[in-house]
ROTIVEX-441199 format. One record per residue: x, y, z of N, C-alpha, C, O in turn; residue in three letters. Coordinates in steps of 0.2 Angstrom, whole numbers, plus 5000, padded with zeros to 4 digits. Example, Ala and Ser with C-alpha at 12.3 -4.5 7.8 and 13.67 -1.06 7.14 Angstrom:
506649725039506249785039506649845039507149835042ALA/506449895035506849955036506450005039506750065040SER/
This chain:
504548005089504348035095504048105094504248145089MET/503648135098503348205097503848245101504148235106MET/503848315098504348365102504048375109503448375110PRO/504548395113504348415120503848475121503448475125ASP/503948515116503548575117502848575115502448615116LYS/502648515113501948505111501448515117500848535116LEU/501648495123501248505129501248575132500948585138ASN/501648615130501748685133501148725132500848735127GLU/500948765137500448815137500748875140500848875146LEU/500848925136501248985139500849015145500249025144PRO/501149035150500849065156500449135154499949145157PRO/500749165150500449235148499849225144499349265145ASP/499749175140499149155137498649135142498049155141PHE/498849085146498349065151498149125156497549135157LEU/498549165158498349225162497849275158497449295161TYR/498049285152497549325148496849295147496349335148ARG/496849235146496149205145495749205152495249215152ILE/496149185157495849195164495549265166495049275169LEU/495949315164495749385165495149395161494649425164THR/495149375155494549385151493949355154493349385154ILE/494049295157493449255160493349275167492849255171LEU/493649335169493649355176493749305182493349295186ASP/494249265181494449215185495149235188495649255184ILE/495249235195495849255198496349205197496249145199GLU/496949225195497449175192497749135198497749075198TYR/497949165204498249125209497749075212497949015213GLY/497149095213496649045216496548985211496448935213GLU/496449005204496348955199496948905199496848845199PHE/497548935200498148885200498148845206498348785206MET/497948875212497948835218497448775217497648715219TYR/496848795215496348735214496548685208496348625209ARG/496848715203497048665198497548615200497548555199LEU/498048645204498548595207498348545212498648495214LEU/497748565215497348515220496848475216496448445219ASN/496948475209496448435205495748445206495348395206ASP/495548505207494848525207494548505200494848535195GLU/494048465199493748455193493548515188493748515182PRO/493248565191493048625187493648655184493648675178HIS/494148665188494748705186495148655181495448685176GLU/495148595182495448545177495148555170495448555165VAL/494448555170494048565164494148625160494248635154MET/494248685164494348745161495048745158495148775153ILE/495548725162496248715159496248675153496548695148TYR/495948615153495848575147495548615141495848605135ALA/495048655142494748695136495248745134495248765128ARG/495548785139496048835137496648805133496848825128ILE/496848745135497348705131497148685124497548695120TYR/496548665124496348645117496248705112496448705107MET/496048765115495948825112496648845109496748865103LEU/497148845114497848865112498048825106498348855101TYR/498048765106498348715101497848725095498148705089HIS/497248735095496848745089497048805086497148805079LYS/497148865089497348925086498048915083498248945078ILE/498548885086499248875084499348815080499948805079ASN/498848785077499048725073498948745066499048705061SER/
């Protein structure tokens, strides 16, 4: 089995990236939780970036 921490994306990392991209954190999270395709794709790319950096 894979460790549980594999899927974690630290909130501070996400917040920093969204700030760099000039995306408002609260609105992004609201739209992400409502499965908006654009926000899901942004989150997926940030997730891939984080795990690429930390692997």
